[in-house]
C-alpha positions in Angstrom: 7.7 -13.5 17.0 6.3 -9.8 17.2 7.7 -8.6 13.8 5.9 -8.8 10.3 8.5 -11.3 8.9 7.3 -12.2 5.6 5.6 -13.9 4.4 2.9 -14.2 6.9 1.2 -17.5 6.7 -2.0 -19.1 8.1 -1.6 -21.6 11.0 -1.2 -24.5 8.3 0.7 -22.7 6.2 -1.6 -22.8 3.2 -2.0 -19.3 2.7 1.0 -17.0 2.4 0.7 -13.1 2.7 3.2 -10.4 1.5 2.0 -7.0 2.3 3.5 -3.5 2.6 1.3 -1.2 4.8 -0.3 -0.6 7.9 -4.1 -2.0 8.9 -5.5 0.9 11.0 -8.5 -1.0 12.5 -6.4 -4.1 13.1 -7.0 -4.2 17.1 -10.8 -4.3 16.3 -10.1 -7.5 14.3 -7.7 -9.2 16.4 -10.3 -9.2 19.2 -13.1 -10.3 16.7 -11.0 -13.3 15.7 -10.0 -14.3 19.3 -10.0 -17.9 17.9 -7.6 -17.5 15.3 -4.0 -18.5 16.3 -2.2 -15.3 15.5 1.7 -16.0 15.1 3.2 -12.3 15.1 2.2 -8.9 16.6 2.2 -7.6 12.8 -1.0 -5.3 12.4 -1.2 -6.9 8.8 -1.9 -10.5 9.9 -5.5 -9.9 10.6 -5.9 -10.0 6.5 -5.6 -13.7 6.6 -8.6 -14.6 9.2 -10.5 -11.9 7.1 -9.5 -13.6 4.3 -10.8 -16.9 5.6 -14.1 -15.7 6.4 -14.8 -13.3 3.2 -12.5 -14.0 0.5 -11.3 -11.3 -1.8 -14.2 -9.3 -0.2 -11.8 -9.1 3.0 -10.9 -5.9 1.8 -14.0 -4.2 2.3 -13.1 -4.8 6.5 -9.9 -2.8 5.7 -8.9 0.5 6.8 -5.5 1.7 6.5 -2.9 1.9 3.8 -1.7 -1.2 2.1 -0.6 -3.1 -0.9 -1.0 -7.0 -0.4 -0.7 -10.3 -2.3 -2.4 -13.6 -0.8 -1.7 -16.8 -2.4 -4.0 -19.6 -1.1 -2.6 -23.1 -1.7 -5.6 -25.0 -0.8 -7.6 -23.4 -4.0 -4.8 -22.0 -6.2 -6.2 -18.6 -5.4 -4.4 -15.5 -5.6 -5.8 -12.2 -4.2 -3.8 -9.1 -4.6 -5.2 -5.4 -3.3 -4.1 -1.5 -2.8 -5.6 0.4 -0.6 -8.1 3.0 -2.4 -6.4 6.0 -1.6 -3.0 4.1 -3.0 -0.8 5.5 -0.5 1.5 2.2 -0.9 2.9 1.7 -4.3 2.0 -1.4 -6.3 2.6 -2.6 -10.0 1.2 -5.6 -11.9 3.4 -7.0 -14.6 2.5 -9.8 -17.0 5.3 -12.2 -18.0 5.9 -13.7 -21.2 4.5 -17.0 -20.1 1.1 -15.2 -19.2 1.8 -15.3 -15.2 0.8 -12.4 -13.5 3.4 -10.9 -11.2 3.2 -8.1 -8.4 5.6 -5.5 -6.5 5.9 -2.4 -4.9 8.7 -0.9 -7.2 8.3 -1.4 -10.9 12.3 -1.7 -11.3 11.4 -5.5 -9.4 9.3 -6.7 -12.5 11.4 -5.1 -15.6 14.0 -7.9 -15.8 10.9 -10.6 -16.2 8.1 -8.8 -17.2 6.7 -7.8 -20.9 4.3 -5.2 -19.7 4.1 -3.6 -16.4 1.2 -1.1 -15.1 0.4 0.6 -12.0 -2.0 -1.6 -9.8 -4.6 1.3 -9.7 -5.6 2.1 -6.2 -8.8 0.6 -4.9 -7.9 -2.3 -6.8 -8.7 -6.0 -6.3 -7.2 -8.9 -8.2 -8.8 -12.0 -7.8 -8.2 -15.3 -10.2 -10.4 -17.6 -8.4 
């Protein structure tokens, strides 16, 4: 499919990506990762092969506006990131059970999270 229907997933479905935004240099990375089996035409799908090669430092290779959460079921790792300028909104919440939640709108967290904060521009969260 050409759409960016979410979550975007890796070939083996072990990496799931939910993202809001646009990656301006996506064509550079599609060209670089010619061997990677892209499933969609989404500009944001390049985050997955970048993550596979660079881990949480994948954000260092992105030019764009974005907020994303990536989960790697192989390792139990979660990576969340927001672009350095903060064009796309993003919030982080803490549930009473200690789990960390993310959303692009604070109201999505209000019912379930004890605390909610703005996920600051340029921040990268990595639990692994």
